[in-house]
C-alpha positions in Angstrom: 29.5 83.3 128.3 28.7 86.4 130.4 26.4 85.8 133.4 24.9 88.2 136.0 24.3 86.7 139.4 22.3 88.8 141.8 22.5 88.0 145.5 26.0 86.7 144.8 27.1 87.0 148.5 24.0 85.0 149.7 23.9 81.3 150.3 22.7 80.0 146.9 24.2 82.8 144.9 27.7 82.3 146.4 27.6 78.5 145.9 26.5 78.9 142.3 29.2 81.4 141.6 31.8 79.3 143.3 30.8 76.4 141.2 30.8 78.2 137.9 34.0 80.3 138.2 36.2 77.2 138.3 35.4 76.9 134.6 37.0 79.8 132.6 34.3 79.8 129.9 32.1 81.6 132.4 32.6 85.3 133.2 30.5 86.3 136.2 29.5 89.6 137.6 28.0 89.3 141.0 25.9 92.0 142.7 24.7 92.2 146.3 23.6 94.9 148.7 25.3 93.1 151.6 22.3 93.8 153.9 22.3 92.8 157.5 19.4 90.3 157.5 22.0 87.9 159.0 25.7 88.4 159.9 27.3 90.5 157.2 30.6 88.9 158.0 29.3 85.7 156.5 28.7 87.5 153.2 32.1 89.2 153.3 33.9 85.8 153.8 32.0 84.4 150.8 33.1 87.3 148.7 36.7 86.9 149.6 36.6 83.4 148.2 35.0 84.5 144.9 37.3 87.5 144.4 40.3 85.2 144.1 39.2 84.3 140.6 39.9 86.5 137.6 36.6 85.7 135.9 34.6 87.0 138.8 33.8 90.7 139.5 31.6 92.2 142.1 29.5 95.3 142.5 27.8 96.4 145.7 24.4 97.4 144.4 20.8 97.3 145.7 18.4 95.9 143.1 15.9 98.6 144.1 18.2 101.1 142.4 16.8 100.9 138.9 19.3 103.5 137.5 22.3 101.5 138.6 20.8 98.2 137.6 20.1 99.4 134.0 23.5 100.9 133.8 25.1 97.5 134.7 23.0 95.7 132.1 23.8 98.3 129.4 27.5 98.1 130.0 27.9 94.3 130.3 25.4 92.8 127.8 24.8 89.6 129.7 24.0 86.3 128.0 22.2 85.0 131.1 20.9 86.3 134.4 20.5 84.3 137.6 18.4 86.3 140.0 18.8 85.2 143.6 18.7 88.6 145.4 15.7 88.9 147.6 14.6 89.5 151.2 14.5 86.0 152.7 12.8 84.6 155.7 9.2 83.6 156.2 8.8 84.6 159.8 10.7 87.9 159.3 8.1 88.8 156.6 5.4 88.9 159.3 7.0 91.9 161.0 8.7 93.6 158.1 6.3 93.3 155.0 7.6 96.4 153.3 11.1 95.0 152.9 9.6 92.2 150.9 7.6 94.5 148.6 10.8 96.6 148.0 13.3 93.8 147.4 11.1 90.9 146.1 8.7 92.8 143.9 10.2 96.2 143.0 13.7 94.7 142.8 12.5 91.8 140.7 10.7 94.2 138.3 14.0 96.1 137.8 15.8 92.9 136.9 13.2 91.5 134.6 12.7 94.9 132.8 16.4 95.2 132.1 16.6 91.6 131.1 13.9 92.3 128.5 15.4 95.6 127.4 18.9 94.3 126.9 17.8 91.0 125.4 19.3 88.4 127.7 18.9 84.8 126.4 17.2 83.7 129.5 16.4 84.9 133.0 16.6 82.3 135.7 15.0 83.5 139.0 14.5 82.1 142.5 11.0 81.3 143.5 10.2 79.1 146.6 8.4 76.0 147.7 6.6 78.4 150.1 4.2 79.2 147.3 2.5 75.8 147.9 1.4 77.0 151.3 0.1 74.2 153.6 -0.3 71.8 150.7 0.8 68.4 152.0 0.2 66.3 148.9 3.7 65.0 148.9 5.6 64.7 146.7 4.6 68.1 145.4 4.8 68.8 141.7 4.5 72.0 139.7 0.9 71.4 138.8 -0.3 71.5 142.4 -2.4 74.4 143.5 -0.4 77.2 145.0 -1.7 79.1 148.0 0.9 81.3 149.7 0.3 81.9 153.5 2.7 84.8 154.2 4.2 87.9 152.6 7.4 86.2 151.5 5.6 83.4 149.7 3.2 85.9 148.1 6.0 87.9 146.6 7.4 84.8 145.0 4.0 84.0 143.5 3.8 87.5 142.2 7.3 87.1 140.6 6.0 84.0 138.8 3.0 85.9 137.5 5.1 88.8 136.3 7.3 86.3 134.6 4.3 84.9 132.7 3.3 88.3 131.5 6.9 89.2 130.3 7.1 85.9 128.5 3.7 86.2 126.9 3.9 89.9 125.8 7.6 90.6 125.5 8.9 87.1 124.5 11.5 87.1 127.3 12.6 83.5 128.1 12.3 82.7 131.8 12.8 79.8 134.2 11.5 80.1 137.8 13.2 77.8 140.4 11.1 76.8 143.3 13.8 75.9 145.8 12.9 73.5 148.6 14.8 74.1 151.9 18.3 74.2 150.6 21.1 73.3 153.1 24.8 72.7 153.1 28.2 74.5 153.1 28.1 78.2 153.7 24.5 78.0 154.7 22.3 80.7 156.2 22.5 80.9 160.0 18.7 81.5 160.2 17.9 78.1 158.7 16.8 75.2 160.9 19.9 73.0 160.6 22.5 75.7 161.4 20.3 77.1 164.1 20.1 73.7 165.8 23.9 73.2 165.5 24.7 76.6 166.8 22.4 76.1 169.7 23.9 72.8 170.5 27.5 74.0 170.5 26.7 77.2 172.4 24.5 75.4 174.9 21.6 77.6 174.1 17.8 77.0 173.8 16.6 75.8 170.4 13.1 76.9 169.4 11.2 74.2 167.6 8.0 75.3 166.1 4.9 73.1 166.0 6.9 70.5 168.1 8.7 69.5 164.9 5.5 67.9 163.5 6.0 69.0 160.0 7.9 67.9 156.9 10.6 69.6 154.8 12.1 68.5 151.5 15.8 69.2 152.3 17.9 69.8 149.2 21.7 69.7 149.2 23.3 72.9 147.9 25.8 71.0 145.7 22.9 69.2 144.0 21.2 72.5 143.5 24.1 74.2 141.7 24.6 71.2 139.5 21.0 71.2 138.5 21.2 74.9 137.6 24.3 74.4 135.4 22.4 71.6 133.6 19.5 74.0 133.0 22.0 76.7 131.8 23.7 74.3 129.3 20.4 73.1 128.0 18.5 76.4 128.0 17.4 76.0 124.4 15.5 72.8 125.3 13.5 74.6 128.0 10.1 76.1 127.6 10.0 79.8 126.9 8.5 80.2 130.3 8.4 77.6 133.0 8.6 77.1 136.8 10.4 74.1 138.1 10.7 72.5 141.5 14.3 72.1 142.7 14.1 69.5 145.4 15.2 66.1 146.7 11.7 64.8 146.4 12.1 63.1 149.8 10.2 65.0 152.5 11.3 64.2 156.0 9.9 64.9 159.4 11.9 67.5 161.3 11.9 65.3 164.4 13.9 62.7 162.5 16.4 65.3 161.4 16.9 66.5 165.0 17.2 62.9 166.3 19.9 62.3 163.7 21.8 65.4 164.6 21.6 64.6 168.3 22.8 61.1 167.8 25.8 62.2 165.8 26.4 65.1 168.3 26.7 67.4 165.3 
């Protein structure tokens, strides 16, 4: 089974590759542009782990480069694509909206167009719980109204709409994955938990927005990758086009998380 994983050096992409490559039935090609949104050394360390395996190969490619993306698809004839490459960060999108248009819309279009052209069996792509906006009707389900409040969330909503069109007109099979605040090993340093831990150990100020009076549905990365393999193995049972929440379904107040970390002195 030949699989393309975009954003392979990122948090979710790396953990998914690292999970799959221990099973030799999967042959994985990872691509990533290794941008400097956060420490590039983190991404290089992740890649060193993956490159130890013979069934993993890596190409440094920007998904905005349609010529190279199509060349990769044509050469490899992938069975499945897991598309995680994107410009992340809600607050960063306020000051750098163009980066989100380039990576999250144009880049996504290049991936979905080549997936259609080269007839992949199914394209799995990362969406986000951010599409729900300020909806507090917990626990959220996929039928809830979506109302993105920032550029990052808007690009994810647009991805889902493009996916609907490609499924409807071109019969491409797709599954969108609305990830809910994923945390765990090899996590992103810009995410709340690691930011707090780093501030604690380095004796630096930790900025807590809205006094911590909001909830997050924290989802453990190892649960996430197991869910994705289950979807992969059962791809024939999935709808031709669907969007699924990937979450713990247990929203928790941020102040409780911080109190727990302080008590454990993590």
